[in-house]
C-alpha positions, 0 to 999 in steps of 0.5 A: 076657089074653082069648081071641079068641072073647071079644074078638070078642064084646065087640067085637061088642057095642061095634060093634052098640050103638055104631053105632046109638048113632052114628047117633042123634048123627049125626041130631041133629048133621046129619042132621035138617037134611039131611032138613028140607031135603029133600022130603017125597015123594009118589006115586012116579011115576019108575021107579028099579030094574027088577024083577030089580034089586029082587029082588036088594037085598032078597035081598042084605039079607035074607041078610044079616040071616040071616047076622048072626043065625045068625052072631052069635046063639051068641057074643053070647047064650051065648058059644058057637061056631056049630054044629049047625043054626044053622051049617047054616043060616049056610052056606045063607044064605052060598051065597045071599048070595054070588050075590045079591051077584055079581047085585047087582054085576052089576046095580048097578055102572053105577048106582053109578058116573059124574056120572049115577049112580042113587045118591047119594054115601052110597048109592054108599059103601054100594054099594061098601063092601058089595060089598068087605066082602061079597067079603072075608067070603066069600073069607076063609070059602072059602080057610079050606075049602082044605086048604094052611093050617096051624091058624095060619092057619085061626085068621086066616082065621075071625077075619078072616072074622067081623070082615069079617062084622061090619063088613059088618053095620054098613055095611048099617045104616048105608046103611039109616039113610042112605036111609030116615032122612036122605033120607026114602026109602021101603020101598015104593019099593024094592018098587015100583022107583019114586020120587018126582020131587021126591025123585029131583030133590033127591038125585039131580039127575044121573040126573034130568037124564039121565032127563029128557033 
């Protein structure tokens, strides 16, 4: 019978290989039709995100990437537990991730709710899934630092932490795929805070109507 570390390694490999494969199948089955039906894009001429929002989203993505690399590399590549300088980097990235997660929640909750939301339905799902899994990942780690759980409880919290983290990485990948590939989003739009008006009219019609009132 596989121990928890080996089982997590197997599941991680399956998820990290399966989600990109699923995105390819989705694109061939449906995604390319959505992409071809949407506008090709053009000059970014509509303000969508402010400077603080853009910085928060970018840093949230970068800290999540850092957590994924430092947290999963030892297990996936060598079957070892997280330790040494990678553990230090992981803890540091975790603190930064929690800060930007809270900031993103405060800044983006209004944008992801209501009929006139800036985000389309897939983006709203990605936003709330990221917040939920991010909070669960952080909470399980913080609880494991409280000296009230026995060895069994700590093992459960450790497993919950890394599985929530694995799901969070998968959601982050899918959200990026939906935004950049299926809906022809552009990284330059995230950096500038502006989007093309035809793109906004097609994918966020309720928000577009509010903007043009």
